[in-house]
C-alpha positions as CSV (number, residue, x, y, z in Angstrom):
1,X,0.0,0.1,-0.1
2,X,1.0,3.5,-0.8
3,X,0.2,6.7,1.2
4,X,-2.9,7.2,-0.9
5,X,-4.0,3.5,-0.2
6,X,-3.3,3.9,3.5
7,X,-5.4,6.9,3.7
8,X,-8.5,4.6,2.8
9,X,-7.8,2.9,6.1
10,X,-6.2,5.4,8.4
11,X,-7.5,8.8,9.3
12,X,-4.3,10.5,9.5
13,X,-3.3,13.1,7.1
14,X,-0.6,15.4,6.0
15,X,2.2,15.5,8.6
16,X,0.4,12.9,11.0
17,X,0.5,10.1,8.4
18,X,3.7,8.7,9.3
19,X,3.9,5.5,7.2
20,X,5.1,5.8,3.6
21,X,4.1,2.4,2.5
22,X,2.8,-0.9,4.2
23,X,2.0,-4.5,3.0
24,X,0.8,-7.8,4.8
25,X,3.7,-10.2,4.5
26,X,3.5,-13.7,6.3
27,X,0.9,-12.4,8.7
28,X,2.8,-9.5,9.6
29,X,2.2,-5.8,8.8
30,X,5.5,-4.5,7.2
31,X,5.5,-0.9,7.1
32,X,8.3,1.6,6.1
33,X,9.0,5.1,6.8
34,X,12.1,7.2,5.3
35,X,13.1,9.9,7.8
36,X,14.0,12.9,5.6
37,X,15.2,15.4,8.3
38,X,12.6,17.9,7.8
39,X,9.9,16.3,9.7
40,X,8.2,18.5,12.4
41,X,9.1,16.2,15.3
42,X,12.8,16.7,14.6
43,X,12.5,20.5,15.1
44,X,14.5,20.8,18.5
45,X,14.8,17.3,19.1
46,X,17.8,17.7,19.5
47,X,19.6,20.4,17.9
48,X,22.7,19.4,16.2
49,X,21.9,15.8,16.9
50,X,18.2,15.0,15.5
51,X,16.7,11.8,16.7
52,X,13.2,10.7,16.2
53,X,11.3,10.8,19.4
54,X,10.3,7.3,20.8
55,X,6.7,8.3,20.9
56,X,6.7,8.8,17.1
57,X,8.3,5.3,16.7
58,X,5.5,3.9,18.6
59,X,3.1,5.7,16.4
60,X,4.6,4.4,13.3
61,X,4.3,1.0,14.5
62,X,0.7,1.6,15.6
63,X,-0.2,3.0,12.1
64,X,1.6,-0.1,10.5
65,X,-0.5,-2.3,12.7
66,X,-3.7,-0.8,11.4
67,X,-2.9,-2.4,8.1
68,X,-3.6,-5.9,9.8
69,X,-6.7,-4.7,11.4
70,X,-8.2,-3.3,8.3
71,X,-7.9,-6.8,6.9
72,X,-9.8,-8.3,9.9
73,X,-12.6,-5.4,10.3
74,X,-15.4,-4.8,8.0
75,X,-17.7,-1.7,7.7
76,X,-17.3,1.8,8.9
77,X,-14.9,1.0,11.7
78,X,-12.1,3.3,13.2
79,X,-9.5,2.1,15.3
80,X,-8.1,4.1,18.3
81,X,-4.8,3.2,20.0
82,X,-5.7,2.8,23.7
83,X,-2.4,1.6,25.3
84,X,1.3,1.2,24.7
85,X,3.2,-1.0,26.9
86,X,6.8,-2.5,27.2
87,X,8.2,-0.2,24.9
88,X,11.9,-0.3,24.7
89,X,14.3,1.6,22.6
90,X,17.5,0.0,21.6
91,X,19.0,2.5,19.1
92,X,18.3,5.9,17.8
93,X,16.6,6.7,14.4
94,X,18.0,9.6,12.5
95,X,17.4,11.5,9.5
96,X,18.4,9.6,6.3
97,X,17.1,6.3,8.0
98,X,14.6,3.9,6.4
99,X,12.6,2.8,9.5
100,X,11.1,-0.5,8.9
101,X,8.2,-2.2,10.9
102,X,7.1,-5.8,11.7
103,X,3.9,-5.8,13.5
104,X,1.5,-8.6,14.5
105,X,-1.9,-9.0,16.2
106,X,-1.2,-11.0,19.3
107,X,-4.9,-11.4,20.7
108,X,-8.3,-9.9,20.2
109,X,-11.6,-9.8,22.2
110,X,-13.9,-7.3,20.2
111,X,-13.7,-4.4,20.2
112,X,-10.2,-4.8,21.6
113,X,-7.1,-5.8,19.8
114,X,-3.6,-6.4,21.2
115,X,-0.5,-6.3,18.8
116,X,3.3,-6.4,19.2
117,X,5.7,-4.4,16.9
118,X,9.4,-4.1,16.1
119,X,11.3,-1.5,14.4
120,X,14.3,-1.6,12.5
121,X,17.0,0.3,10.5
122,X,19.3,-1.6,8.3
123,X,18.3,-4.7,9.9
124,X,19.2,-3.5,13.5
125,X,16.5,-3.6,16.2
126,X,15.6,-0.1,17.3
127,X,12.3,-0.3,19.2
128,X,9.9,-3.0,20.4
129,X,6.5,-2.4,22.1
130,X,3.0,-3.9,22.6
131,X,-0.1,-2.0,21.8
132,X,-3.8,-2.1,22.3
133,X,-6.5,-0.9,19.9
134,X,-10.4,-0.2,20.2
135,X,-12.2,-0.8,17.0
136,X,-15.3,1.5,17.3
137,X,-18.2,2.1,14.7
138,X,-17.5,5.4,12.9
139,X,-20.7,7.6,13.6
140,X,-19.5,10.4,11.3
141,X,-19.9,8.2,8.1
Protein backbone atom coordinates (compact mmCIF):
# COMPACT_ATOMS: atom_id res chain seq x y z
CA UNK A 1 0.00 0.00 0.00
CA UNK A 2 1.21 3.48 -0.80
CA UNK A 3 0.22 6.65 1.09
CA UNK A 4 -2.94 7.12 -0.97
CA UNK A 5 -4.08 3.56 -0.23
CA UNK A 6 -3.16 3.95 3.45
CA UNK A 7 -5.43 7.01 3.67
CA UNK A 8 -8.37 4.72 2.89
CA UNK A 9 -7.81 2.80 6.14
CA UNK A 10 -6.14 5.42 8.37
CA UNK A 11 -7.73 8.75 9.38
CA UNK A 12 -4.29 10.42 9.57
CA UNK A 13 -3.44 13.12 7.04
CA UNK A 14 -0.60 15.41 6.11
CA UNK A 15 2.27 15.34 8.61
CA UNK A 16 0.49 12.87 10.94
CA UNK A 17 0.41 10.06 8.36
CA UNK A 18 3.73 8.60 9.41
CA UNK A 19 3.89 5.50 7.21
CA UNK A 20 5.10 5.84 3.61
CA UNK A 21 4.12 2.30 2.58
CA UNK A 22 2.92 -0.95 4.11
CA UNK A 23 2.03 -4.49 3.18
CA UNK A 24 0.97 -7.72 4.83
CA UNK A 25 3.69 -10.34 4.54
CA UNK A 26 3.55 -13.74 6.26
CA UNK A 27 0.90 -12.49 8.70
CA UNK A 28 2.92 -9.39 9.62
CA UNK A 29 2.22 -5.76 8.85
CA UNK A 30 5.45 -4.55 7.30
CA UNK A 31 5.65 -0.77 7.06
CA UNK A 32 8.27 1.70 5.98
CA UNK A 33 9.04 5.33 6.79
CA UNK A 34 11.98 7.24 5.34
CA UNK A 35 13.17 9.91 7.76
CA UNK A 36 14.07 12.90 5.59
CA UNK A 37 15.22 15.23 8.37
CA UNK A 38 12.60 17.89 7.64
CA UNK A 39 9.85 16.32 9.77
CA UNK A 40 8.14 18.55 12.36
CA UNK A 41 9.00 16.16 15.21
CA UNK A 42 12.75 16.64 14.65
CA UNK A 43 12.53 20.41 15.15
CA UNK A 44 14.42 20.81 18.42
CA UNK A 45 14.80 17.08 19.15
CA UNK A 46 17.77 17.54 19.45
CA UNK A 47 19.61 20.56 17.99
CA UNK A 48 22.75 19.43 16.14
CA UNK A 49 21.88 15.79 16.89
CA UNK A 50 18.38 15.01 15.53
CA UNK A 51 16.79 11.80 16.84
CA UNK A 52 13.25 10.60 16.13
CA UNK A 53 11.31 10.74 19.42
CA UNK A 54 10.31 7.36 20.87
CA UNK A 55 6.63 8.28 20.89
CA UNK A 56 6.82 8.88 17.12
CA UNK A 57 8.42 5.48 16.59
CA UNK A 58 5.54 3.94 18.56
CA UNK A 59 3.01 5.84 16.43
CA UNK A 60 4.66 4.52 13.25
CA UNK A 61 4.37 0.98 14.64
CA UNK A 62 0.72 1.57 15.57
CA UNK A 63 -0.16 2.96 12.13
CA UNK A 64 1.52 -0.04 10.52
CA UNK A 65 -0.51 -2.39 12.71
CA UNK A 66 -3.72 -0.82 11.40
CA UNK A 67 -3.00 -2.44 8.03
CA UNK A 68 -3.58 -5.82 9.71
CA UNK A 69 -6.63 -4.56 11.58
CA UNK A 70 -8.17 -3.26 8.36
CA UNK A 71 -7.94 -6.79 6.96
CA UNK A 72 -9.84 -8.19 9.96
CA UNK A 73 -12.50 -5.49 10.34
CA UNK A 74 -15.32 -4.63 8.00
CA UNK A 75 -17.72 -1.72 7.72
CA UNK A 76 -17.29 1.83 8.90
CA UNK A 77 -14.86 1.13 11.71
CA UNK A 78 -12.16 3.38 13.11
CA UNK A 79 -9.33 2.08 15.27
CA UNK A 80 -8.08 4.02 18.25
CA UNK A 81 -4.81 3.40 20.03
CA UNK A 82 -5.72 2.70 23.66
CA UNK A 83 -2.39 1.68 25.16
CA UNK A 84 1.34 1.28 24.73
CA UNK A 85 3.21 -1.15 26.94
CA UNK A 86 6.70 -2.57 27.26
CA UNK A 87 8.21 0.01 24.88
CA UNK A 88 11.97 -0.42 24.68
CA UNK A 89 14.27 1.78 22.64
CA UNK A 90 17.43 0.01 21.56
CA UNK A 91 19.01 2.34 19.00
CA UNK A 92 18.32 5.87 17.73
CA UNK A 93 16.56 6.57 14.43
CA UNK A 94 18.01 9.56 12.58
CA UNK A 95 17.54 11.59 9.38
CA UNK A 96 18.41 9.51 6.33
CA UNK A 97 17.29 6.27 7.98
CA UNK A 98 14.62 4.01 6.52
CA UNK A 99 12.61 2.78 9.49
CA UNK A 100 10.97 -0.60 8.83
CA UNK A 101 8.26 -2.16 10.95
CA UNK A 102 7.06 -5.68 11.65
CA UNK A 103 3.80 -5.84 13.60
CA UNK A 104 1.43 -8.66 14.50
CA UNK A 105 -1.91 -9.07 16.25
CA UNK A 106 -1.34 -11.18 19.36
CA UNK A 107 -4.93 -11.45 20.63
CA UNK A 108 -8.39 -9.97 20.30
CA UNK A 109 -11.62 -9.69 22.21
CA UNK A 110 -13.87 -7.41 20.20
CA UNK A 111 -13.84 -4.51 20.15
CA UNK A 112 -10.27 -4.68 21.53
CA UNK A 113 -7.12 -5.89 19.79
CA UNK A 114 -3.58 -6.32 21.11
CA UNK A 115 -0.48 -6.18 18.97
CA UNK A 116 3.27 -6.46 19.13
CA UNK A 117 5.64 -4.40 17.02
CA UNK A 118 9.32 -4.11 16.18
CA UNK A 119 11.13 -1.36 14.30
CA UNK A 120 14.44 -1.71 12.46
CA UNK A 121 16.99 0.38 10.58
CA UNK A 122 19.32 -1.58 8.27
CA UNK A 123 18.24 -4.79 10.00
CA UNK A 124 19.20 -3.46 13.45
CA UNK A 125 16.44 -3.56 16.08
CA UNK A 126 15.64 -0.02 17.25
CA UNK A 127 12.35 -0.35 19.15
CA UNK A 128 9.92 -2.96 20.46
CA UNK A 129 6.48 -2.33 21.98
CA UNK A 130 3.06 -3.81 22.59
CA UNK A 131 -0.14 -1.94 21.77
CA UNK A 132 -3.85 -2.13 22.35
CA UNK A 133 -6.55 -0.77 20.08
CA UNK A 134 -10.31 -0.28 20.21
CA UNK A 135 -12.29 -0.76 16.99
CA UNK A 136 -15.28 1.58 17.14
CA UNK A 137 -18.14 2.03 14.68
CA UNK A 138 -17.59 5.34 12.93
CA UNK A 139 -20.58 7.56 13.77
CA UNK A 140 -19.52 10.34 11.38
CA UNK A 141 -20.08 8.30 8.19
